[in-house]
ROLO-577496 format. One record per atom (N, C-alpha, C): residue number from 1; x, y, z; atom name. Coordinates in steps of 0.02 Angstrom, whole numbers, plus 50000, padded with zeros to 5 digits. Atoms other than C-alpha are relative to their C-alpha. Layout:
N
   seq      px      py      pz   atom
   NUM       X       Y       Z     CA
...
This chain:
225
   seq      px      py      pz   atom
     1   50046   50052   49976      N
     1   55109   45115   44691     CA
     1   49977   50018   50070      C
     2   50027   49980   49935      N
     2   54993   45150   44838     CA
     2   50014   49946   50052      C
     3   49987   50045   49946      N
     3   55039   45074   45002     CA
     3   49936   49982   50035      C
     4   50058   50022   49962      N
     4   54912   44971   45097     CA
     4   50007   50024   50071      C
     5   49994   49974   49932      N
     5   54878   45057   45263     CA
     5   50005   49944   50049      C
     6   49993   50051   49948      N
     6   54934   44959   45413     CA
     6   49943   50005   50050      C
     7   50056   50003   49952      N
     7   54821   44917   45560     CA
     7   49994   50064   50040      C
     8   50003   49938   49961      N
     8   54867   45075   45656     CA
     8   49968   50056   49960      C
     9   50029   49949   50043      N
     9   54824   45185   45508     CA
     9   49925   49989   49991      C
    10   50071   50015   50008      N
    10   54659   45094   45483     CA
    10   49960   50020   50062      C
    11   50034   49981   49938      N
    11   54613   45120   45665     CA
    11   49991   50075   50005      C
    12   50004   49926   49998      N
    12   54654   45305   45650     CA
    12   49946   50026   49954      C
    13   50050   49977   50049      N
    13   54548   45326   45494     CA
    13   49929   49984   50023      C
    14   50067   50018   49974      N
    14   54400   45234   45573     CA
    14   49979   50048   50056      C
    15   50016   49954   49946      N
    15   54411   45346   45725     CA
    15   49979   50068   49974      C
    16   50018   49936   50031      N
    16   54408   45503   45617     CA
    16   49931   49997   49969      C
    17   50066   50006   50032      N
    17   54257   45438   45522     CA
    17   49945   50001   50052      C
    18   50050   50000   49947      N
    18   54163   45406   45684     CA
    18   49990   50069   50029      C
    19   50005   49931   49974      N
    19   54203   45581   45747     CA
    19   49958   50044   49953      C
    20   50038   49961   50049      N
    20   54136   45658   45586     CA
    20   49926   49980   50001      C
    21   50069   50023   49998      N
    21   53980   45550   45596     CA
    21   49963   50028   50060      C
    22   50033   49974   49940      N
    22   53940   45601   45775     CA
    22   49992   50075   49998      C
    23   50006   49927   50007      N
    23   53973   45784   45735     CA
    23   49939   50017   49957      C
    24   50058   49988   50043      N
    24   53844   45774   45595     CA
    24   49935   49987   50036      C
    25   50061   50016   49962      N
    25   53716   45691   45709     CA
    25   49985   50055   50050      C
    26   50010   49947   49951      N
    26   53743   45824   45842     CA
    26   49973   50063   49967      C
    27   50023   49940   50036      N
    27   53720   45964   45714     CA
    27   49927   49995   49981      C
    28   50070   50011   50019      N
    28   53557   45890   45651     CA
    28   49955   50005   50060      C
    29   50041   49999   49939      N
    29   53492   45867   45828     CA
    29   49991   50071   50025      C
    30   50004   49931   49977      N
    30   53534   46047   45875     CA
    30   49957   50042   49955      C
    31   50040   49961   50047      N
    31   53449   46111   45718     CA
    31   49926   49982   50004      C
    32   50070   50022   50001      N
    32   53290   46006   45728     CA
    32   49965   50014   50065      C
    33   50032   49993   49934      N
    33   53258   46018   45915     CA
    33   49969   50068   50011      C
    34   50032   49935   49992      N
    34   53232   46208   45921     CA
    34   49940   50009   49955      C
    35   50056   49993   50046      N
    35   53118   46199   45768     CA
    35   49939   49963   50027      C
    36   50056   50039   49972      N
    36   53012   46062   45846     CA
    36   49972   50034   50061      C
    37   50023   49965   49940      N
    37   53006   46159   46009     CA
    37   49959   50061   49983      C
    38   50036   49940   50021      N
    38   52951   46317   45920     CA
    38   49931   49982   49974      C
    39   50064   50022   50026      N
    39   52813   46223   45829     CA
    39   49953   49979   50056      C
    40   50041   50022   49944      N
    40   52752   46146   45990     CA
    40   49974   50059   50039      C
    41   50021   49940   49964      N
    41   52749   46315   46077     CA
    41   49947   50038   49961      C
    42   50050   49965   50041      N
    42   52654   46391   45930     CA
    42   49933   49964   50004      C
    43   50062   50037   49995      N
    43   52526   46251   45939     CA
    43   49966   50011   50066      C
    44   50029   49988   49935      N
    44   52503   46276   46125     CA
    44   49969   50069   50004      C
    45   50025   49932   49999      N
    45   52482   46463   46101     CA
    45   49935   50006   49962      C
    46   50061   49997   50040      N
    46   52352   46439   45964     CA
    46   49942   49966   50034      C
    47   50054   50038   49969      N
    47   52254   46310   46062     CA
    47   49973   50035   50062      C
    48   50021   49968   49938      N
    48   52246   46420   46217     CA
    48   49978   50072   49989      C
    49   50015   49930   50014      N
    49   52197   46582   46131     CA
    49   49933   50020   50030      C
    50   50062   49972   49974      N
    50   52066   46690   46215     CA
    50   50005   50076   49997      C
    51   50001   49927   50000      N
    51   52019   46874   46236     CA
    51   49987   50025   50070      C
    52   50014   49969   49935      N
    52   52026   46983   46390     CA
    52   49938   50043   49993      C
    53   50059   49957   50001      N
    53   51877   47088   46439     CA
    53   50017   50067   49966      C
    54   49980   49936   50029      N
    54   51973   47246   46391     CA
    54   50006   49995   49924      C
    55   49995   50009   50073      N
    55   52010   47176   46217     CA
    55   49931   49996   49969      C
    56   50069   50004   50026      N
    56   51826   47135   46194     CA
    56   49968   50069   49997      C
    57   50027   49932   50000      N
    57   51779   47313   46241     CA
    57   50028   50040   49942      C
    58   49969   49964   50055      N
    58   51903   47384   46116     CA
    58   49972   49978   49933      C
    59   50029   50025   50062      N
    59   51837   47272   45977     CA
    59   49927   50021   49994      C
    60   50070   49979   50003      N
    60   51658   47315   46024     CA
    60   49994   50072   49978      C
    61   50000   49930   50021      N
    61   51697   47499   46005     CA
    61   50013   50005   49925      C
    62   49986   50000   50071      N
    62   51770   47464   45833     CA
    62   49938   49979   49960      C
    63   50062   50021   50033      N
    63   51608   47374   45786     CA
    63   49950   50057   49999      C
    64   50049   49945   49995      N
    64   51501   47519   45847     CA
    64   50019   50057   49954      C
    65   49978   49947   50045      N
    65   51606   47641   45747     CA
    65   49979   49986   49928      C
    66   50022   50018   50068      N
    66   51567   47546   45587     CA
    66   49925   50011   49993      C
    67   50072   49989   50002      N
    67   51381   47546   45628     CA
    67   49984   50074   49995      C
    68   50014   49928   49998      N
    68   51387   47732   45663     CA
    68   50018   50034   49934      C
    69   49982   49971   50064      N
    69   51477   47773   45501     CA
    69   49946   49988   49948      C
    70   50052   50016   50049      N
    70   51336   47689   45406     CA
    70   49932   50029   50019      C
    71   50062   49968   49979      N
    71   51202   47784   45501     CA
    71   49992   50065   49962      C
    72   50012   49940   50039      N
    72   51128   47916   45387     CA
    72   49977   50056   50047      C
    73   50017   49943   49959      N
    73   51124   48085   45473     CA
    73   49942   50038   49967      C
    74   50058   49966   50029      N
    74   50955   48174   45448     CA
    74   50019   50065   49964      C
    75   49984   49940   50039      N
    75   50965   48308   45313     CA
    75   49972   50063   50032      C
    76   50030   49941   49970      N
    76   50851   48423   45411     CA
    76   50033   50020   50066      C
    77   49964   49983   49939      N
    77   50971   48423   45559     CA
    77   50059   50045   49981      C
    78   49947   49953   50020      N
    78   51081   48578   45542     CA
    78   50067   49985   50033      C
    79   49938   50015   49964      N
    79   51209   48510   45665     CA
    79   50040   49946   49963      C
    80   49960   50052   50032      N
    80   51355   48409   45597     CA
    80   49994   49934   50037      C
    81   50004   50066   49970      N
    81   51354   48224   45629     CA
    81   50054   49992   50053      C
    82   49949   50005   49947      N
    82   51441   48197   45797     CA
    82   50038   49934   49995      C
    83   49961   50061   49997      N
    83   51572   48067   45831     CA
    83   49965   49950   50045      C
    84   50030   50051   49958      N
    84   51525   47903   45912     CA
    84   50016   50013   50074      C
    85   49980   49987   49931      N
    85   51621   47952   46069     CA
    85   49958   50054   50033      C
    86   50041   49947   49971      N
    86   51508   48103   46091     CA
    86   49931   49974   50019      C
    87   50067   50027   49986      N
    87   51354   47991   46099     CA
    87   50001   49940   50047      C
    88   49997   50063   49962      N
    88   51410   47829   46180     CA
    88   50061   50002   50047      C
    89   49946   50001   49951      N
    89   51513   47816   46338     CA
    89   50035   49932   50000      C
    90   49963   50063   49995      N
    90   51644   47684   46371     CA
    90   49962   49950   50043      C
    91   50038   50045   49956      N
    91   51533   47615   46509     CA
    91   49944   49965   49962      C
    92   50052   50031   50040      N
    92   51393   47584   46383     CA
    92   50028   49943   49957      C
    93   49968   50053   50039      N
    93   51513   47484   46275     CA
    93   50015   49941   50045      C
    94   49984   50053   49953      N
    94   51569   47386   46427     CA
    94   49937   49960   50018      C
    95   50062   50034   49983      N
    95   51388   47347   46471     CA
    95   49977   49953   49945      C
    96   50020   50043   50055      N
    96   51357   47277   46299     CA
    96   50042   49936   50001      C
    97   49957   50059   49996      N
    97   51507   47160   46316     CA
    97   49978   49956   50058      C
    98   50023   50038   49942      N
    98   51450   47109   46490     CA
    98   49935   49963   49985      C
    99   50065   50029   50015      N
    99   51276   47075   46422     CA
    99   50008   49936   49958      C
   100   49996   50060   50042      N
   100   51328   46954   46285     CA
   100   50041   49945   50034      C
   101   49963   50052   49963      N
   101   51452   46866   46399     CA
   101   49955   49966   50051      C
   102   50047   50030   49952      N
   102   51319   46840   46532     CA
   102   49950   49955   49965      C
   103   50048   50041   50037      N
   103   51197   46776   46403     CA
   103   50033   49937   49974      C
   104   49963   50061   50020      N
   104   51330   46657   46338     CA
   104   50003   49951   50057      C
   105   49996   50045   49942      N
   105   51350   46588   46513     CA
   105   49931   49973   50017      C
   106   50068   50023   49987      N
   106   51161   46578   46534     CA
   106   49982   49942   49954      C
   107   50012   50055   50048      N
   107   51151   46471   46377     CA
   107   50033   49936   50026      C
   108   49964   50059   49975      N
   108   51282   46354   46451     CA
   108   49965   49971   50061      C
   109   50034   50024   49940      N
   109   51189   46345   46617     CA
   109   49934   49966   49983      C
   110   50066   50025   50016      N
   110   51020   46312   46537     CA
   110   50002   49933   49963      C
   111   49999   50062   50041      N
   111   51070   46177   46413     CA
   111   50056   49953   50020      C
   112   49946   50043   49977      N
   112   51222   46108   46503     CA
   112   50058   49995   49951      C
   113   49947   50000   50050      N
   113   51336   46149   46356     CA
   113   50013   50071   49978      C
   114   49986   49932   50023      N
   114   51425   46312   46315     CA
   114   49994   50007   49925      C
   115   50001   49988   50072      N
   115   51413   46392   46145     CA
   115   50065   49973   49971      C
   116   49942   50034   50027      N
   116   51530   46289   46038     CA
   116   50032   50040   49943      C
   117   49965   49969   50056      N
   117   51659   46342   45911     CA
   117   49965   49985   49934      C
   118   50036   50018   50062      N
   118   51560   46249   45777     CA
   118   49938   50044   49992      C
   119   50058   49956   50004      N
   119   51406   46352   45820     CA
   119   50019   50071   49980      C
   120   49977   49933   50018      N
   120   51504   46513   45808     CA
   120   50021   50003   49927      C
   121   49982   50002   50071      N
   121   51576   46461   45640     CA
   121   49938   50000   49957      C
   122   50063   50002   50038      N
   122   51401   46420   45578     CA
   122   49966   50068   50000      C
   123   50031   49934   49996      N
   123   51340   46590   45638     CA
   123   50037   50049   49954      C
   124   49962   49957   50046      N
   124   51480   46677   45542     CA
   124   49979   49985   49928      C
   125   50021   50019   50067      N
   125   51431   46579   45387     CA
   125   49930   50027   49985      C
   126   50068   49974   50010      N
   126   51248   46628   45411     CA
   126   50002   50075   49987      C
   127   49995   49928   50009      N
   127   51294   46812   45428     CA
   127   50027   50017   49931      C
   128   49969   49986   50065      N
   128   51403   46807   45272     CA
   128   49953   49984   49942      C
   129   50045   50022   50054      N
   129   51270   46718   45169     CA
   129   49937   50043   49997      C
   130   50065   49965   49997      N
   130   51116   46815   45227     CA
   130   50006   50073   50021      C
   131   49992   49931   49980      N
   131   51189   46986   45263     CA
   131   49956   50047   49959      C
   132   50040   49950   50035      N
   132   51079   47134   45220     CA
   132   50044   50055   49970      C
   133   49955   49948   50025      N
   133   51230   47245   45187     CA
   133   50071   49971   49995      C
   134   49934   50031   50008      N
   134   51384   47156   45118     CA
   134   50058   50048   50012      C
   135   49945   49951   49992      N
   135   51489   47315   45115     CA
   135   50013   50014   50074      C
   136   49990   49986   49929      N
   136   51458   47351   45298     CA
   136   50030   49940   50036      C
   137   49972   50060   49968      N
   137   51494   47171   45346     CA
   137   50074   49994   49985      C
   138   49929   50001   50016      N
   138   51660   47182   45255     CA
   138   50038   50049   50044      C
   139   49968   49951   49956      N
   139   51700   47339   45353     CA
   139   50005   49975   50071      C
   140   49998   50028   49933      N
   140   51656   47250   45513     CA
   140   50056   49948   50006      C
   141   49946   50049   50000      N
   141   51772   47107   45469     CA
   141   50068   50035   50002      C
   142   49937   49963   50001      N
   142   51910   47232   45430     CA
   142   50013   50034   50066      C
   143   49992   49968   49934      N
   143   51879   47324   45594     CA
   143   50025   49950   50051      C
   144   49977   50054   49956      N
   144   51910   47157   45679     CA
   144   50062   49965   49971      C
   145   49936   50022   50029      N
   145   52070   47136   45575     CA
   145   49995   49936   49959      C
   146   50012   50062   50039      N
   146   51993   46996   45472     CA
   146   50026   49939   50037      C
   147   49979   50055   49956      N
   147   52038   46884   45618     CA
   147   49939   49957   50015      C
   148   50060   50043   49993      N
   148   51917   46737   45615     CA
   148   49982   49988   50073      C
   149   50014   50011   49929      N
   149   51935   46707   45802     CA
   149   49966   50060   50031      C
   150   50029   49939   49973      N
   150   51896   46888   45845     CA
   150   49929   50011   49972      C
   151   50066   49994   50031      N
   151   51750   46891   45722     CA
   151   49951   49953   50034      C
   152   50044   50049   49967      N
   152   51679   46734   45802     CA
   152   49981   50023   50070      C
   153   50012   49983   49930      N
   153   51696   46799   45979     CA
   153   49964   50067   50009      C
   154   50024   49932   49988      N
   154   51652   46983   45958     CA
   154   49942   50021   49954      C
   155   50055   49983   50045      N
   155   51529   46985   45812     CA
   155   49947   49946   49998      C
   156   50048   50055   50004      N
   156   51450   46813   45800     CA
   156   49972   49981   50068      C
   157   50023   50022   49934      N
   157   51441   46772   45986     CA
   157   49942   50043   50027      C
   158   50056   49961   49973      N
   158   51330   46920   46038     CA
   158   49933   49984   49966      C
   159   50062   50014   50036      N
   159   51202   46883   45902     CA
   159   49975   49930   50015      C
   160   50019   50069   49987      N
   160   51203   46696   45930     CA
   160   49976   49991   50072      C
   161   50020   50006   49930      N
   161   51193   46712   46120     CA
   161   49930   50029   50010      C
   162   50066   49969   49995      N
   162   51043   46829   46104     CA
   162   49946   49953   49973      C
   163   50050   50044   50030      N
   163   50952   46709   45989     CA
   163   49990   49936   50040      C
   164   50006   50062   49961      N
   164   50990   46555   46094     CA
   164   49964   50012   50066      C
   165   50034   49984   49937      N
   165   50934   46639   46254     CA
   165   49925   50004   49990      C
   166   50072   49993   50015      N
   166   50767   46681   46174     CA
   166   49968   49933   49982      C
   167   50029   50063   50022      N
   167   50744   46506   46106     CA
   167   49999   49947   50056      C
   168   49999   50049   49945      N
   168   50785   46414   46268     CA
   168   49937   50006   50042      C
   169   50058   50001   49956      N
   169   50646   46364   46385     CA
   169   50020   50027   50068      C
   170   49984   49967   49937      N
   170   50668   46489   46526     CA
   170   49938   50038   50024      C
   171   50053   49959   49973      N
   171   50549   46581   46641     CA
   171   50014   50073   49982      C
   172   49991   49931   50021      N
   172   50521   46758   46579     CA
   172   49955   50047   50039      C
   173   50038   49947   49967      N
   173   50458   46921   46649     CA
   173   49957   50039   49951      C
   174   50038   49962   50049      N
   174   50375   46978   46489     CA
   174   50007   49970   49932      C
   175   49999   50026   50068      N
   175   50364   46960   46303     CA
   175   50069   50004   49967      C
   176   49935   49992   50032      N
   176   50544   47008   46270     CA
   176   50045   49940   50009      C
   177   49960   50060   49991      N
   177   50607   46839   46328     CA
   177   50057   50008   50048      C
   178   49945   49991   49953      N
   178   50721   46910   46462     CA
   178   49992   49953   50059      C
   179   50005   50049   49946      N
   179   50763   46784   46599     CA
   179   49979   50032   50065      C
   180   50025   49973   49937      N
   180   50678   46805   46766     CA
   180   50053   49998   50055      C
   181   49949   50003   49949      N
   181   50830   46754   46867     CA
   181   50062   50039   49977      C
   182   49941   49961   50019      N
   182   50994   46854   46871     CA
   182   50045   49962   49952      C
   183   49953   50031   50047      N
   183   51116   46821   46730     CA
   183   50066   49987   50036      C
   184   49936   50015   49969      N
   184   51283   46743   46775     CA
   184   50049   50058   49993      C
   185   49949   49948   50003      N
   185   51436   46850   46803     CA
   185   50036   49997   49933      C
   186   49967   49997   50065      N
   186   51523   46909   46646     CA
   186   50068   49967   50001      C
   187   49933   50028   49999      N
   187   51694   46853   46705     CA
   187   50000   49924   49993      C
   188   50005   50072   50009      N
   188   51634   46672   46708     CA
   188   50000   49983   49926      C
   189   50004   50012   50072      N
   189   51594   46682   46523     CA
   189   50067   50016   49966      C
   190   49935   49983   50029      N
   190   51761   46765   46486     CA
   190   50047   49940   50006      C
   191   49955   50057   49989      N
   191   51853   46616   46560     CA
   191   49980   49940   49957      C
   192   50022   50059   50038      N
   192   51747   46490   46464     CA
   192   50006   50010   49925      C
   193   49997   49986   50072      N
   193   51766   46575   46294     CA
   193   50071   49990   49974      C
   194   49933   50018   50024      N
   194   51924   46486   46238     CA
   194   49991   49955   49939      C
   195   50005   50040   50061      N
   195   51948   46416   46064     CA
   195   50024   49929   50015      C
   196   49980   50069   49986      N
   196   51954   46225   46074     CA
   196   50064   49980   49965      C
   197   49938   50024   50030      N
   197   52116   46134   46038     CA
   197   49986   49970   49932      C
   198   50006   50029   50066      N
   198   52135   46096   45855     CA
   198   49946   50030   49956      C
   199   50053   49971   50041      N
   199   51986   46202   45797     CA
   199   50026   50063   49967      C
   200   49977   49942   50037      N
   200   52026   46329   45663     CA
   200   49941   50036   49969      C
   201   50053   49959   50029      N
   201   51899   46466   45629     CA
   201   50020   50022   49930      C
   202   49987   49976   50068      N
   202   51883   46522   45448     CA
   202   49955   50060   49986      C
   203   50039   49942   50019      N
   203   51829   46692   45386     CA
   203   49958   49981   49939      C
   204   50042   50021   50056      N
   204   51679   46656   45273     CA
   204   50000   50051   49944      C
   205   50006   49955   50058      N
   205   51656   46728   45100     CA
   205   49933   50035   50004      C
   206   50061   49960   49993      N
   206   51529   46869   45105     CA
   206   49962   50000   49934      C
   207   50042   49999   50059      N
   207   51384   46859   44984     CA
   207   50000   50069   49969      C
   208   49998   49935   50032      N
   208   51391   46999   44854     CA
   208   49931   50034   49998      C
   209   50068   49973   50004      N
   209   51202   47023   44864     CA
   209   49973   50012   50070      C
   210   50030   49985   49935      N
   210   51101   47098   45005     CA
   210   49955   50061   49994      C
   211   50044   49942   50000      N
   211   50969   47226   45049     CA
   211   50027   50049   50052      C
   212   49969   49949   49958      N
   212   51028   47389   45127     CA
   212   49954   50022   50057      C
   213   50036   49976   49942      N
   213   50976   47442   45301     CA
   213   50047   50044   50039      C
   214   49953   49954   49970      N
   214   51056   47598   45373     CA
   214   49984   50017   50072      C
   215   50017   49985   49931      N
   215   50976   47593   45545     CA
   215   50057   49978   50046      C
   216   49947   50014   49952      N
   216   51091   47591   45695     CA
   216   49974   50010   50070      C
   217   50021   49995   49930      N
   217   51054   47557   45877     CA
   217   50060   49985   50044      C
   218   49940   50011   49960      N
   218   51197   47579   46000     CA
   218   49989   49948   50054      C
   219   49998   50050   49947      N
   219   51240   47438   46121     CA
   219   49943   49950   49997      C
   220   50048   50055   50007      N
   220   51112   47315   46051     CA
   220   50020   49960   49939      C
   221   49986   50041   50059      N
   221   51117   47174   45924     CA
   221   49945   50008   49948      C
   222   50052   49987   50050      N
   222   50964   47240   45833     CA
   222   50032   50030   49938      C
   223   49976   49976   50064      N
   223   50997   47272   45649     CA
   223   50073   49981   49987      C
   224   49933   50024   50015      N
   224   51160   47176   45652     CA
   224   50002   49979   49928      C
   225   49997   50013   50072      N
   225   51223   47147   45474     CA
   225   49982   49928   49982      C
């Protein structure tokens, strides 16, 4: 026959139960807190993502290499097709990056609003839908690691900035639509080109149809895919 525990035994058992309960709570807290902290840090990192000027130059060179690979070398030229590095200097690539960053800042100055993430996403969608060369556009996306943020900043931004600058009401020195006053410093645009908190770029699906154009012009946005 089981004995009924006396008051001292009951107190002991209750104390043991409380110890086990608090141990379980502590374990859960230690497990959940680092996970929550890691998620918060990941969110902060994603929301503050940007590109340095050097990274932009490297991605721009990757873009130019794709364009150059698709450039048909004249059959009547006995010389082998040279590498891109033999034709274009690093400084030329840097100038192209500086140009689109300055134009991005000019757009912000003229209309009082910087180029938005939504506009860049729409430009990527336009490129994917109306591309003249789907295969080349896929190669461009791959050269930019299929990273939607990099594609938006390094492929869509130059084209969109060029078009917006030409469409804005600015004083020009000729028919090309170039602004009469100096363009802003490139480093200002670098600092302003940060993905907004909570905005997630998406790599658009490239249309399978398109018309082929093998022309290539270094350090310009002419004939972009």
